[in-house]
MIDREN-587806 format. One record per atom (N, C-alpha, C): y, z, x; atom name; residue number from 0. Coordinates in steps of 0.1 Angstrom, whole numbers, plus 2048, in hexadecimal, padded with zeros to 3 digits. Each point is the difference from the previous one (the first is absolute). Example, Ala and Ser with C-alpha at 12.3 -4.5 7.8 and 13.67 -1.06 7.14 Angstrom:
2
- 7C7; 84E; 884; N; 0
- 80C; 800; 7F7; CA; 0
- 80C; 800; 809; C; 0
- 80B; 7F9; 7FC; N; 1
- 80B; 800; 809; CA; 1
- 80B; 808; 7F8; C; 1
//
This chain:
128
- 7C0; 8A2; 1F3; N; 0
- 801; 80D; 7FC; CA; 0
- 80D; 806; 7FA; C; 0
- 801; 807; 7F6; N; 1
- 80C; 801; 7FA; CA; 1
- 805; 80F; 809; C; 1
- 80C; 802; 803; N; 2
- 804; 80C; 807; CA; 2
- 7FD; 80D; 7F8; C; 2
- 7FD; 809; 807; N; 3
- 7FD; 80C; 7F8; CA; 3
- 80E; 80A; 7FD; C; 3
- 808; 800; 809; N; 4
- 80A; 808; 801; CA; 4
- 80C; 7FA; 7F6; C; 4
- 804; 80A; 7F6; N; 5
- 80C; 7FB; 7F8; CA; 5
- 80D; 801; 803; C; 5
- 803; 80D; 803; N; 6
- 80F; 805; 801; CA; 6
- 7FD; 80D; 808; C; 6
- 80D; 804; 807; N; 7
- 803; 80D; 806; CA; 7
- 80B; 808; 7FB; C; 7
- 803; 80C; 802; N; 8
- 809; 806; 7FD; CA; 8
- 803; 80B; 809; C; 8
- 80D; 805; 803; N; 9
- 805; 80B; 809; CA; 9
- 800; 80B; 7F6; C; 9
- 7FF; 80D; 807; N; 10
- 802; 80B; 7F9; CA; 10
- 80B; 808; 808; C; 10
- 80A; 803; 7FA; N; 11
- 80E; 807; 802; CA; 11
- 7FE; 80F; 7FC; C; 11
- 803; 808; 807; N; 12
- 801; 810; 7FB; CA; 12
- 80E; 802; 800; C; 12
- 805; 800; 7F4; N; 13
- 80E; 803; 7FD; CA; 13
- 803; 80D; 7FD; C; 13
- 80F; 802; 7FF; N; 14
- 803; 810; 800; CA; 14
- 804; 800; 7EF; C; 14
- 804; 7F6; 7FA; N; 15
- 806; 7FF; 7F2; CA; 15
- 7FA; 7F2; 7FA; C; 15
- 7F6; 802; 7F8; N; 16
- 7F8; 7F6; 7FB; CA; 16
- 80B; 7F8; 7F6; C; 16
- 808; 807; 7F7; N; 17
- 808; 7F7; 7F6; CA; 17
- 80B; 7FA; 809; C; 17
- 805; 806; 80B; N; 18
- 80C; 7F8; 808; CA; 18
- 7F9; 7F3; 805; C; 18
- 7F2; 802; 805; N; 19
- 7FA; 7F4; 808; CA; 19
- 7FD; 7F5; 7F6; C; 19
- 7FA; 803; 7F4; N; 20
- 7FE; 7F6; 7F6; CA; 20
- 80C; 7F9; 7FC; C; 20
- 80B; 808; 7FD; N; 21
- 80C; 7F9; 7FD; CA; 21
- 807; 7F7; 80A; C; 21
- 7FD; 806; 80D; N; 22
- 806; 7F7; 80A; CA; 22
- 7F8; 7F3; 803; C; 22
- 7F4; 801; 7FF; N; 23
- 7F7; 7F4; 803; CA; 23
- 803; 7F7; 7F1; C; 23
- 802; 806; 7F5; N; 24
- 803; 7F6; 7F5; CA; 24
- 80E; 7F9; 801; C; 24
- 80B; 808; 802; N; 25
- 80D; 7FB; 801; CA; 25
- 802; 7F8; 80B; C; 25
- 7FB; 805; 80B; N; 26
- 805; 7F8; 80F; CA; 26
- 7F7; 7F3; 801; C; 26
- 7F5; 802; 7FE; N; 27
- 7F5; 7F5; 804; CA; 27
- 7F8; 7FA; 7F4; C; 27
- 804; 804; 7F6; N; 28
- 7FC; 7FA; 7F4; CA; 28
- 7EF; 802; 7FD; C; 28
- 7FC; 80B; 806; N; 29
- 7F1; 802; 800; CA; 29
- 800; 807; 7EF; C; 29
- 7F3; 800; 7FB; N; 30
- 7FF; 806; 7F3; CA; 30
- 7F4; 80A; 801; C; 30
- 802; 80A; 7F7; N; 31
- 7F8; 80B; 7FF; CA; 31
- 7F9; 800; 7F0; C; 31
- 7F5; 805; 801; N; 32
- 7F9; 802; 7F2; CA; 32
- 80A; 80C; 7F8; C; 32
- 7FD; 7FF; 7F4; N; 33
- 80A; 809; 7F9; CA; 33
- 7FC; 80F; 804; C; 33
- 80B; 807; 802; N; 34
- 7FC; 80F; 805; CA; 34
- 807; 808; 7F7; C; 34
- 7F7; 80C; 7FE; N; 35
- 805; 80B; 7F7; CA; 35
- 807; 80A; 80A; C; 35
- 80C; 802; 802; N; 36
- 806; 809; 80A; CA; 36
- 7FF; 80E; 7FC; C; 36
- 7FC; 802; 7F2; N; 37
- 800; 80D; 7FB; CA; 37
- 7F2; 806; 806; C; 37
- 7F7; 7FA; 804; N; 38
- 7F4; 804; 805; CA; 38
- 7FF; 802; 80D; C; 38
- 80D; 7FF; 807; N; 39
- 801; 802; 80F; CA; 39
- 7F8; 7F9; 808; C; 39
- 7FE; 7F0; 800; N; 40
- 7F6; 7FB; 807; CA; 40
- 801; 802; 810; C; 40
- 7F6; 7FD; 807; N; 41
- 800; 802; 80F; CA; 41
- 7FC; 7F3; 806; C; 41
- 7FC; 7F5; 7FB; N; 42
- 7FC; 7F5; 805; CA; 42
- 804; 7F3; 7F6; C; 42
- 804; 7F4; 807; N; 43
- 805; 7F6; 7F8; CA; 43
- 7FD; 7F3; 80B; C; 43
- 7FA; 7F4; 7F8; N; 44
- 802; 7F4; 807; CA; 44
- 80B; 7F8; 7FD; C; 44
- 806; 7FA; 80B; N; 45
- 80C; 7F7; 7FC; CA; 45
- 7FA; 7F3; 803; C; 45
- 805; 7F4; 7FA; N; 46
- 7FB; 7F5; 804; CA; 46
- 809; 7F5; 7FC; C; 46
- 800; 7F5; 807; N; 47
- 808; 7F3; 7FE; CA; 47
- 7F6; 7F4; 806; C; 47
- 7FD; 7F8; 7F6; N; 48
- 7FA; 7F2; 805; CA; 48
- 7F4; 802; 807; C; 48
- 7F7; 80C; 7FD; N; 49
- 7F5; 801; 809; CA; 49
- 802; 80A; 80C; C; 49
- 809; 802; 804; N; 50
- 804; 80B; 80A; CA; 50
- 802; 80F; 7FA; C; 50
- 7F7; 807; 805; N; 51
- 7FF; 80E; 7FB; CA; 51
- 804; 80A; 80A; C; 51
- 808; 80B; 7FC; N; 52
- 801; 80C; 808; CA; 52
- 7FC; 80B; 7F6; C; 52
- 7F9; 809; 806; N; 53
- 7FC; 80E; 7F8; CA; 53
- 808; 808; 806; C; 53
- 807; 809; 7F6; N; 54
- 808; 80C; 804; CA; 54
- 7FA; 80D; 7FB; C; 54
- 7FE; 80B; 80A; N; 55
- 7FA; 80A; 7FD; CA; 55
- 80C; 80B; 803; C; 55
- 801; 809; 7F6; N; 56
- 80A; 80B; 801; CA; 56
- 7FA; 80C; 807; C; 56
- 808; 806; 80B; N; 57
- 7FD; 809; 808; CA; 57
- 80D; 809; 802; C; 57
- 7FD; 80E; 804; N; 58
- 80B; 808; 804; CA; 58
- 80B; 7FA; 809; C; 58
- 7FA; 7F7; 809; N; 59
- 80A; 7F8; 80A; CA; 59
- 7FA; 7F3; 802; C; 59
- 80A; 7F7; 803; N; 60
- 7FA; 7F2; 802; CA; 60
- 7F9; 800; 80C; C; 60
- 7F7; 7F4; 800; N; 61
- 7F9; 7FF; 80D; CA; 61
- 808; 7FA; 80A; C; 61
- 7FB; 7FE; 80D; N; 62
- 805; 7FB; 80B; CA; 62
- 800; 7F2; 801; C; 62
- 80B; 7F9; 802; N; 63
- 801; 7F2; 800; CA; 63
- 7F9; 7FB; 80F; C; 63
- 7FB; 7F6; 800; N; 64
- 7FB; 7FB; 80C; CA; 64
- 80A; 801; 80D; C; 64
- 80B; 7FB; 7FF; N; 65
- 80A; 7FF; 80B; CA; 65
- 804; 80D; 804; C; 65
- 7FE; 80A; 7FA; N; 66
- 804; 80E; 803; CA; 66
- 7F3; 803; 80A; C; 66
- 7F5; 7FA; 7FF; N; 67
- 7F4; 805; 809; CA; 67
- 801; 7F7; 80C; C; 67
- 806; 7F5; 800; N; 68
- 803; 7F6; 80C; CA; 68
- 80F; 7FE; 803; C; 68
- 805; 80D; 806; N; 69
- 80C; 7FE; 804; CA; 69
- 806; 7F4; 807; C; 69
- 80C; 7FA; 7FB; N; 70
- 805; 7F4; 808; CA; 70
- 7FC; 7F3; 7FA; C; 70
- 7F3; 802; 7F5; N; 71
- 7FD; 7F3; 7F9; CA; 71
- 802; 802; 7F3; C; 71
- 804; 7F4; 7F9; N; 72
- 804; 7FF; 7F1; CA; 72
- 7F3; 7FD; 7FA; C; 72
- 7F6; 808; 800; N; 73
- 7F3; 7FB; 7FB; CA; 73
- 7FE; 803; 7F2; C; 73
- 7FC; 7F4; 7F9; N; 74
- 800; 802; 7F3; CA; 74
- 7F3; 806; 7F9; C; 74
- 803; 806; 7F2; N; 75
- 7F6; 809; 7FB; CA; 75
- 7F6; 7F7; 7F7; C; 75
- 804; 7F2; 7FA; N; 76
- 7F9; 7F8; 7FA; CA; 76
- 807; 7F2; 803; C; 76
- 7F7; 7F6; 801; N; 77
- 805; 7F3; 803; CA; 77
- 7FD; 7F7; 7F1; C; 77
- 808; 7FA; 7FB; N; 78
- 7FD; 7F8; 7F4; CA; 78
- 805; 7F2; 801; C; 78
- 7F4; 7F6; 801; N; 79
- 803; 7F1; 803; CA; 79
- 808; 7FC; 7F3; C; 79
- 809; 7F5; 801; N; 80
- 807; 7FA; 7F5; CA; 80
- 801; 7F2; 802; C; 80
- 801; 7F8; 7F7; N; 81
- 802; 7F2; 801; CA; 81
- 80E; 7FD; 801; C; 81
- 809; 806; 7FA; N; 82
- 810; 7FC; 7FE; CA; 82
- 807; 80E; 806; C; 82
- 800; 800; 80D; N; 83
- 809; 80C; 803; CA; 83
- 80D; 800; 7FE; C; 83
- 808; 7F4; 7FF; N; 84
- 80F; 800; 7FC; CA; 84
- 801; 804; 7F2; C; 84
- 7F7; 7FC; 7F6; N; 85
- 802; 806; 7F1; CA; 85
- 7FD; 80E; 802; C; 85
- 7F8; 804; 805; N; 86
- 7FD; 80F; 801; CA; 86
- 80B; 808; 806; C; 86
- 807; 7FB; 80C; N; 87
- 80B; 805; 805; CA; 87
- 80B; 802; 7F7; C; 87
- 802; 7F6; 7F8; N; 88
- 80B; 7FF; 7F7; CA; 88
- 7FE; 80C; 7F4; C; 88
- 7F5; 800; 7FB; N; 89
- 7FB; 809; 7F7; CA; 89
- 802; 810; 805; C; 89
- 7FD; 803; 80C; N; 90
- 801; 80B; 806; CA; 90
- 80E; 804; 802; C; 90
- 80A; 7F6; 803; N; 91
- 80C; 805; 804; CA; 91
- 808; 7FF; 7F0; C; 91
- 7FC; 7FA; 7F6; N; 92
- 806; 803; 7F4; CA; 92
- 7FD; 80D; 7FC; C; 92
- 7F3; 806; 803; N; 93
- 7FC; 80C; 7F9; CA; 93
- 806; 80B; 809; C; 93
- 807; 7FE; 80B; N; 94
- 807; 80A; 808; CA; 94
- 7F9; 805; 80A; C; 94
- 7F6; 7FD; 804; N; 95
- 7F9; 807; 80C; CA; 95
- 804; 7F6; 80C; C; 95
- 807; 80A; 808; N; 96
- 804; 7FA; 80E; CA; 96
- 7F4; 7FC; 809; C; 96
- 800; 7F3; 808; N; 97
- 7F6; 7FD; 809; CA; 97
- 801; 808; 80B; C; 97
- 7F2; 806; 803; N; 98
- 7FF; 807; 80E; CA; 98
- 801; 7F7; 80D; C; 98
- 7FA; 7F4; 7FC; N; 99
- 7FF; 7F5; 80A; CA; 99
- 7FE; 7F4; 7FB; C; 99
- 805; 7F3; 807; N; 100
- 7FF; 7F4; 7FB; CA; 100
- 809; 7FA; 7F9; C; 100
- 7FE; 7F4; 7FC; N; 101
- 7F5; 7F8; 804; CA; 101
- 7FE; 7FE; 810; C; 101
- 7F4; 800; 804; N; 102
- 7FD; 7FE; 80E; CA; 102
- 7F3; 7F5; 801; C; 102
- 803; 7F7; 809; N; 103
- 7F5; 7F4; 801; CA; 103
- 7FA; 807; 80D; C; 103
- 7F1; 804; 7FD; N; 104
- 7F8; 807; 80B; CA; 104
- 7FA; 7F4; 80A; C; 104
- 7FB; 803; 80D; N; 105
- 7F9; 7F7; 808; CA; 105
- 7F3; 7FA; 7F9; C; 105
- 7FB; 809; 7F8; N; 106
- 7F4; 7FB; 7F9; CA; 106
- 801; 7F9; 7F5; C; 106
- 80A; 7FA; 7FD; N; 107
- 804; 7F8; 7F7; CA; 107
- 804; 806; 7F3; C; 107
- 801; 80B; 7FE; N; 108
- 804; 805; 7F2; CA; 108
- 80E; 804; 7FF; C; 108
- 806; 7FF; 7F5; N; 109
- 80E; 805; 7FF; CA; 109
- 800; 80D; 7F6; C; 109
- 805; 80A; 804; N; 110
- 7FE; 80E; 7FA; CA; 110
- 80E; 805; 7FC; C; 110
- 7FE; 809; 7F6; N; 111
- 80C; 808; 7FC; CA; 111
- 7FA; 810; 7FE; C; 111
- 807; 80A; 803; N; 112
- 7F8; 80D; 7FD; CA; 112
- 80C; 807; 7F9; C; 112
- 7FC; 80B; 7F5; N; 113
- 808; 809; 7F8; CA; 113
- 7F8; 80C; 803; C; 113
- 80A; 80A; 800; N; 114
- 7FC; 80F; 800; CA; 114
- 800; 806; 7F2; C; 114
- 7F4; 807; 7FC; N; 115
- 802; 806; 7F2; CA; 115
- 804; 80E; 804; C; 115
- 803; 807; 7F4; N; 116
- 807; 80E; 800; CA; 116
- 7F8; 80B; 80A; C; 116
- 7F4; 7FE; 803; N; 117
- 7F9; 80A; 808; CA; 117
- 7FE; 7FA; 80C; C; 117
- 806; 7F4; 806; N; 118
- 801; 7FB; 80C; CA; 118
- 7F4; 7F8; 804; C; 118
- 7FB; 7FD; 7F6; N; 119
- 7F4; 7F5; 803; CA; 119
- 805; 7F1; 800; C; 119
- 7FC; 7F8; 80B; N; 120
- 804; 7F3; 802; CA; 120
- 7F9; 7F6; 7FA; C; 120
- 803; 7F7; 7F6; N; 121
- 7F9; 7F6; 7FA; CA; 121
- 806; 7F4; 805; C; 121
- 7F5; 7F7; 80A; N; 122
- 802; 7F5; 804; CA; 122
- 7FD; 7F4; 7F6; C; 122
- 808; 7F6; 7FD; N; 123
- 7FC; 7F5; 7F9; CA; 123
- 802; 7F4; 80B; C; 123
- 7F3; 7F8; 801; N; 124
- 7FF; 7F6; 808; CA; 124
- 7FD; 7F3; 7FC; C; 124
- 806; 7F5; 802; N; 125
- 7FC; 7F2; 7FD; CA; 125
- 7FB; 7FA; 80E; C; 125
- 7F4; 7FE; 7FE; N; 126
- 7F7; 7F8; 80B; CA; 126
- 7FB; 7F4; 7FD; C; 126
- 807; 7F6; 804; N; 127
- 7FD; 7F1; 7FC; CA; 127
- 7F2; 7FD; 806; C; 127
//
């Protein structure tokens, strides 16, 4: 039987949609559909190689998971990758500082994390 689930996407509530779209585009090489900023959009999906994050404009940003779990660097979205070192290089070239990693976890995955402008943690993991 063919799997029914196709994909998933996180939804981040952001304070400044334009800033977020530009950050994801320039720092993480995500792409967004053509946006008419004159129409004052309040929603956009950024995507890279099948990984999507939905960005929703609001008067203030949402609360990142780690702020709800003091003492834990709990991420807000986890994205599995095949080549973590290639992604890490692209992130560094884009100018996004790593929040953590690369770290080899006891469960076998190697992970890096970056923090977006609204404080959300994006974790990229290679799990052979």
